[in-house]
N, C-alpha and C positions, 0 to 999 in steps of 0.2 A: 557542223551545221554551215549553213550558207550566213554571210557577211550582208548584212543589209542597210543601205544607206540612201535615203531620200533625202532629194533638194527640190528644187524649182527651175523651170525653164523659161524664157525671157516674158512668156505670158503669162506665168502663174503658174502652170497647168504641172503638177507632182509627177517627179521621176524619181524612182526608185530602180537602184543598182541591187543586182543579186548576184556576188561577187561566190565563184567555187570556194569550197573548205582551200584551206591553206596559202591561199593568194595572196601578194600584199595589200597592204591596208589602200586605200585610194586615196588619191592625190587633193587637195584642194582644187586645184585648175579642173578636173576631173567634174564637181559641181557646179562649174559656171558656164551659163550659157550668153557665148557674149552677140549673139542674134539680138536685132532690134526687130520684135515682131507686133503687130495690129495686137489689141485687145481682143480678149475673146468675146464672142458675140454670146447673144441671149440664147437657152433651147430653142428647138423647132418646136414641132407642135405634134399632139396625138389627137387623132381623130375616132370617137368612137362607130362602129361598124352597127349600125342597127341592125342587121341583118343575120349576123352571124353573132352578136356579141361581144367582138374582138375589138381590139385598140391597133391602131395602125397609125405607125410615126411617118409623118411627114418632115424631113430633112432635106431640103433642095437646096442649101448651102454646099451638101456632100458632090453639086456638080461640078466643084472646084476643086477637088482633091486630087493628090497625087493618083497619074496610072501609068503604070508600068514605066517608069524614067531608066535611063541607063545606069548604069553600073555608076558611074561617078558622079552621078547627080541622087544616089539612092538615099531616100531621108532615115534609113535605121541603119546605116554604115557609121564606125564609126568619125566623128569630126574630125577633117583634116582642112588644111587651109583652103582648099579648091574646093571642098564641100563641108560647112558648117551645117551639120545635120540637124535631127530631133536630140542626138544623144552627143553630149559634149565631150564625151571622155575619146580620148583616144583610141583605147580598146577598154571591150568588157567582156562579162561574161553572159549574163544576163540582162536583161532590164525591161522593166516595165513602166510604160506610160502613159498618160491620157494621152486619147487620139484627139488630133489636131481638127480633125470634121468628124465630130461625132455624131451619131444615132440618137443618143440619149445623152442629158444633160447638157453644161456641167451645171447645172443646179440640181440640186435633188428635193423629192417633196412626193406630195402625194397625187395622184391621179381621182380627177371627181369622180366622185360617186356613181354607184349604177344607178340608172332608170328607177323611177317609182312606180308603183303597181299603175297600171293605164296610159304609161309613158311608152314611147318604144326608143327615145334616147337619140334619136335624130337629131343632130347639130350639136352635138355635144363633143368639145374638145378643152385642151388646156395643154401646159409647157410640158415639153417633152424631157421631164423629170428622168436622171438617170445617171450612169457612168458607163462609157467608153473606152477599152484601157487597149493596147497594143503589147504583146509581148515577145520581144527579139531575142531570140534563141541561142542566138552565137552573131559574131560580129564580123561573120564570114557571109559574103554575098550571095555566093550559090552553095547548092546542097540542100538536105534535108532533115529535120530533126531525126530519121533514121540512122544519121550518118552521125551521130552525135555520141560520145561516150555515156559509159553509164553514169561517170560523175556530174556531167553537164545535166544529163537528163533528170538526176535527182536535182540538182538544181533549180531546174523548171518547175518540177512541182512542189518544191516547198515555194516558186514564187505563186505558183496556180492554189495553194494552200491558205498562204497568208494572204491574198485579193481576197479569197473564199472570205474567210473571217472578217475583214477588216469592213468591204463593200456591202457582206450583210448588215453591218453594224450602222449604215448610213440610213438615216430618216426616208421613208417608203419605199427603200428596197424590198421586192417581193422573190426574185429569183435571180438566182447570180449563177453565170454561162461562160464557162472557159471552151474556145474551141478553136481549131485552125481549118484554114482552106487550106488546100494543097494542090498547086496544080492549073494551068493555063484553063483546062477544063471545069475546073470546078468557077473561075471567074476573079481569081486573085489580080488585086490591082500593084501588088509588088513582089517581086520574087526573092526578096529576101528570105531567109526561111525564118517565120513569125507566125504567131497566134494571137486572138482574141480574148478579151474579156467582157463580157455585158451585164451587166446590173440593172436589170428593168424594175420600173415601180408597178407594174404587174407581171403576174402570173399568164404567161405564153402561152397562147391555145395550144400547141400540143403537149408543152406541161401539164396544164390542165388536165387534157382528156386524159392521160399519162394518171395522172394523180387522184383521178376521179374513179378511175379502174382499181388502181391502188387499192383506195381508202375503201371501198367495197370488199374488196378482200381481205382486206387488214381487219375490216368490221364482224364479216362471217365467221372468220378462224377464231374469233374473239381474241385478235391482237397478240396472236402466236405468234409469227412471224409475216414478214412483208412479201409482196408476190413476187418481186425479182429473186426473195430468197427460195421460193416454192420453185420458180420457174430453173434457176439453177441447178438445183436440187436434182429435178426430173431430166433436165440435160445430163447431167451427172449420171444419174443413173441408165438413163437409154444408152449416150456415149457415141451414138452415129452424128452426130452435129458439132461434139466440142472438138476444137481445134487445140489447147493445152490446158494444163490445170500444174498449179503451183503449191506453194502451201498457203497463200494469205490471196491468190486470186486465181479465179479460170475463165477461160472464153470459149464461146460458141458462137455457131452462126443458130439463129433464132429458128425454130420449127416454122412461123411464117415470114420470112425474108423479107423485105419489099422491094431491097436493091439487090442487084446481081451478086454485090461483094457485100456483106454486113456482117462483121462480128461484136459481139457483147461481150467486154469485159466485166466482171463481176467482182466483188472484196467478197469473201467466206463469210466475215463480219459484217453485222448491218450495221451500214454506218449513212449519216445523211449527205454528207459532202466531206472533200478532199481536205477541208482543216481537221476531220475528227480523225482521219488515219495516223495510227503509232507509225514511228522511226521505222521499225522493221516492215511495216507495209509497205511504208513508201521508198524503201529500200528495195522492195523487191518489184514494186510495181515500174521501177526504172529500168528494170532487167526485161520483165514482162512486155512493157508497151512496146521497147526497143524491138523487142522479139518479132511484135505481129505486125508492125511498119517493116522490117524486113522480110517478113512471110510476103506483105503486099505485093513488092516488089520484084520478091522473085517470081512471083505468078508470070510474065509478060516481059519482052525484052527491054519497054520503057518503063519510068518511072508511073507510078500507079498514082493517078488522081484521087482523091478525097476529103470526105471532112470526118475530123476529128472530132466527137461532141459528147462534151459531159455531163451526163445528168444529174443534176444536185437536188435535195430534194427541196420545195418550194418553203421558203419561210413563212407562206401562210398555214397558222396551227393547226387549221382542221386536214391538210395534206403534210403536213411533215410528219408527222408518227407512220404515216404508213409509205414514205420517201426512202428510195435507196439509192447510194451513189450508182453508178455504173455507165461506164462509155461504148457509147454506137458509134460503130468506126465503118463508114460506108463508103461506096465508090459507083460511080455508075456506068462503070466501064464493064460492058457483059464480054468483052472479047478484046484482043491483041488489037483490033481496029477499029472495034463500036463501041460507042457511046450509049445508054439506055437514055432518051430524052422522057421529059415528063410531058407526054400530048394530052389528050382529050379525056382521058380513063384518071389519069394521075392527078393531071392539073385542074381541070373543071370541078373533078366528082371526088377526087380523096382515095378512089379505089384502085390499089397497083396491082399492075400484073407484073408479075417475076418472071424473066428469060432462062431463069436458071434454077437447078434444084438445091436448099441450103445442103443435103445430106452429101450430093457431088461436091459443093464446094467447098464443105469443110474436109474434105478428104484430101484435094489437091492443098490448102493449105497447112495439115499435116502432113503432108509430103516434101512441102518442098523447106530446106534448110535455112535458117536465117543464118546469113551471113556475120561475120567478125565487127564486130565496130571498129570504124575508124575514128581512132581519140585524137590524132591531129589534124584532121582535116578540116572540121568546123570550129575547135574550142579554143581558137585564139592562142597567146603568147605568154598571158600573164602567169599561168601556173608557172 
């Protein structure tokens, strides 16, 4: 198991070290942030969109956040005398900390109630409650998740699971979303390999849409299975869109994929979130997830831009029983030198048009061999 150590940064934000099994005990010095930081601000604002019924976060303070700094000024590299970073330690394995420029939080609580009968809700707003955290996968500034070894990947999974459980218990939180944006084409603001976790005070529009469809199916079959389990069973029986099958997880390109590259990774056992996975399932996930990321990078001469989105069951009691943990791994890359942009049909109408066929994409992903893990490139020196 990973060793977990919590501390506070100079402005009171929480930082948590997740150390690989077998690494030395963390030194007291690694827990002290010697910087002088201004006090944290109040949450931004959420505004109710009366046309859609969605909440929109207004976070103007994020305009000042760090944007693609040079390597010697990276805020999530280990601290040095020349670069006192967000992470006080001179080395680490995996670190989770509260974002200094959060879209949501730092306070937590409930969003305003929905509008009553006869009211559009126009003008409704409230504090942008919630929590935004950064997950640093490695002390190394360059590289990607795919270059981690399985031990480090397993530590990241442990961090995702622990944070999912902890954030789900905060007042007002309705959904916990771990994700990674990888590559300049996706719009990352830091090159250092990292992901994020958002804890929302509302169920997001996409999760609400998926949740409503899943709940209808769940009710229609008298709660015998989730929609995600049904789709996985159908894809495994068909086989043409399967990418890989393991003991606890399988991955496939969905029948109606929206993106040029889209893979869904689903556990065979019905679980609501990462925190509910067993030790054996987390062990296998560390291998299977790395396999998928390596396959993506093997498709073209240059690394694949992607969004890795962990869909977890919302905490809303009406949606949670029908929810099912799964990963949606997507990329806008439709050729070696071409990207799919969300233009009129997709961006304005939400009507996706895919330039690839899911069966052909799955065949390509099956045909590429995952490269061996580079266990020394990104894992630091603490082991």
